[in-house]
N, C-alpha and C positions, 0 to 999 in steps of 0.2 A: 371234116367240120361242118357241122349244120349251117343251114342257110340263117337263120335268125344271127347267131352269135359273129358271121361272117359280115352280113349286112351291118351290124352294131359297129363292127372295126372299121368297116368303110365310111362310115357316118362320121365316127371318130377321128378318122385322117383327114377327111374334108374340114371339119372345123376346126381340127389341130393348124390345118393349111393356110386357114382363113385369118387365124391369130398371127401366124407368120407375116403374112400379107400385112396385114394392119401394123405389125411393127416394122413394117419396111426392111425385111430379111432378104438377104441376097439370094433369087432362084426363087423364090417364094410363088411368084408367078406360074412359072413352069410348073411346081410342085403341085399348087392348085388345081392346074388344069389335070395334071396327070391324074389325083385323086378322085376327080369328078369323073375323068373316062373310066377309072376304073370302078366306080360305084355305078354307071350306065352299066358297062361291061359284062357285070356278076349277073349269071342268072339265079334268081330265088324262085323258093318255094312260091306256088300258087297264092297263098293265103300272105305270105308276106310281101310278095312284088307287088301287089296292087298300092299296100300302105307306103313300100320303100320310093315305089315310081312316084307316088303322090310328093314325098317328101324331095325327091330330086326335081320335079317340076316347079318346087317355090324355091329352092335353094339355089339352084342352078342361075337363074337370072341375077343375083342377088353375087353369085361367086365371078361372073361375066363382068359386070359391075364394077367392082372389084379389078379384077387383072386390068380389064382396059384402063380403068385410071390410074393404076399402077403403072402402064408400061408407058402413060403421058406425064407423070413425075419423074425428077429426079433424082438420085439417092438421098439428099437431105425432105423428099414426099412433097417438094414444091411444084407445080405443075408445071409444066416445059410449055413455053410458048411455041406451037409451030407456024 
């Protein structure tokens, strides 16, 4: 599979998991984390690699903040007191 198509599929998966996490789906935190790891681990072509790495550098802080927030909320989406 060409790197360009594979990278597009990985981006789609990250966005899909972000939406699942926003919807408070069970296990979405781990699924988003795995999707991010896959996106970082996949080797890309030199031309696509730089562009995809820039995208990852922008999206990762957003995803990590979402994961951390979700881990501090109960199932109803209400922030837990720690």
